[in-house]
C-alpha positions as MATLAB code, in Angstrom:
seq = 'MSDHSVVLFSYGTLRQSEVQLSVFGREVSGTPDQLPGYRLSMVEITDPEVIAISGATHHPILRATGSAADVVEGTALRLSEDELAAADDYEVDDYRRALVPLASGLHGWVYAADHDGSRA';
ca = [
      -5.186   46.425    9.464;
      -8.621   45.262    8.295;
      -7.959   46.533    4.740;
      -8.159   43.466    2.766;
      -6.092   45.533   -0.094;
      -3.439   42.896   -0.553;
      -4.164   40.091   -3.494;
      -2.882   37.030   -3.052;
      -3.635   33.854   -5.884;
      -4.055   30.650   -4.230;
      -4.077   27.524   -6.167;
      -3.225   25.104   -3.041;
      -3.741   24.787    0.400;
      -4.471   28.445    1.401;
      -8.107   27.612   -0.728;
      -9.133   25.542    2.542;
     -11.185   26.621    4.864;
      -9.582   24.515    7.562;
      -6.174   26.442    6.498;
      -7.409   29.827    6.669;
      -8.864   29.709    9.832;
      -5.562   28.551   11.334;
      -3.939   30.991    9.319;
      -5.731   33.988    9.026;
      -8.149   33.282   11.641;
     -10.963   33.759    9.297;
     -12.455   32.132    6.232;
     -11.766   34.237    3.376;
     -13.662   34.193    0.100;
     -12.107   35.141   -3.334;
     -12.724   35.224   -7.160;
     -11.445   32.899   -9.429;
      -8.720   33.480  -11.587;
      -5.898   32.219  -13.691;
      -1.974   32.341  -13.582;
      -0.419   32.105  -17.208;
       2.904   31.318  -18.073;
       3.170   28.679  -14.899;
       2.455   24.870  -14.395;
       1.747   22.770  -10.942;
       3.740   20.088   -9.947;
       4.200   18.766   -5.990;
       6.791   19.402   -3.052;
       7.109   17.312   -0.071;
       6.293   19.124    3.125;
       8.580   18.077    6.260;
       7.397   20.911    8.555;
       5.477   19.310   10.949;
       3.144   22.202   11.910;
       2.693   22.704    8.439;
       1.275   18.999    7.998;
      -0.692   19.530   11.240;
      -2.615   22.801    9.442;
      -2.931   21.297    6.204;
      -3.571   17.666    6.357;
      -1.102   17.224    3.591;
       2.367   15.940    3.424;
       2.642   16.722   -0.398;
       1.648   20.822   -1.640;
       1.288   22.066   -4.739;
       4.025   24.303   -6.205;
       4.458   26.659   -9.505;
       6.844   26.544  -11.581;
       7.481   29.515  -14.127;
       7.294   28.082  -17.752;
       6.954   31.149  -19.560;
       4.730   29.244  -22.017;
       0.924   31.055  -22.722;
      -0.068   27.972  -23.306;
       0.522   26.725  -19.370;
      -1.924   28.205  -17.065;
      -3.064   27.646  -13.464;
      -6.400   27.461  -12.033;
      -6.896   29.400   -8.672;
      -8.548   32.120   -6.606;
      -7.761   35.646   -6.131;
      -7.625   36.365   -2.325;
      -8.122   39.704   -0.614;
      -6.149   39.927    2.306;
      -4.619   42.916    4.557;
      -0.554   43.551    4.944;
      -0.732   41.135    8.465;
      -2.628   38.109    6.670;
      -0.056   38.309    3.677;
       2.642   38.136    6.662;
       1.096   34.994    8.347;
       0.863   33.280    4.649;
       4.541   34.315    4.633;
       5.151   32.152    7.757;
       2.957   29.102    6.885;
       4.812   28.378    3.593;
       7.575   26.446    3.558;
      11.014   27.036    2.246;
      10.506   25.437   -0.645;
       8.501   28.489   -1.986;
       9.305   32.034   -2.594;
       6.924   34.743   -2.744;
       6.608   37.083   -6.194;
       4.324   39.906   -7.566;
       2.783   38.778  -11.073;
       0.328   39.670  -13.237;
      -2.840   37.468  -13.238;
      -5.610   36.540  -16.257;
      -7.834   38.978  -14.721;
      -5.568   41.919  -15.355;
      -5.008   42.385  -11.156;
      -1.304   41.769   -9.426;
      -1.363   39.303   -7.089;
       1.302   37.885   -4.890;
       1.963   34.263   -5.442;
       4.035   31.532   -3.647;
       5.998   29.941   -6.537;
       9.333   27.243   -6.397;
      12.532   28.816   -5.461;
      14.113   29.903   -8.246;
      17.160   27.395   -8.361;
      14.806   24.529   -7.955;
      16.961   22.672   -6.008;
      14.810   21.902   -3.098;
      11.542   20.726   -4.978;
];
């Protein structure tokens, strides 16, 4: 599928060129955007393949706060459904995908902390 109709809000490694090339097979340009009601923390990555792709053992992870004062800066990437599925495969089990409203008015998918918070 070549239609890039899916929005993915990226705040971490999926903005890196080398990660995009490995995950999507292309570099993805995007538009700066913000996600209100969340803050970032870090999660330890133990999957050797993800570490090899990203070059890091710790990645940022979103945590919902519900506070409008908390805002995460990132990039709205336009992807195909197949590319979104590839991003799902890349992300480790600490993340869940959710559809959220962005500051721009767009709705986009994000990878945030698993609800129970027990793994992060």
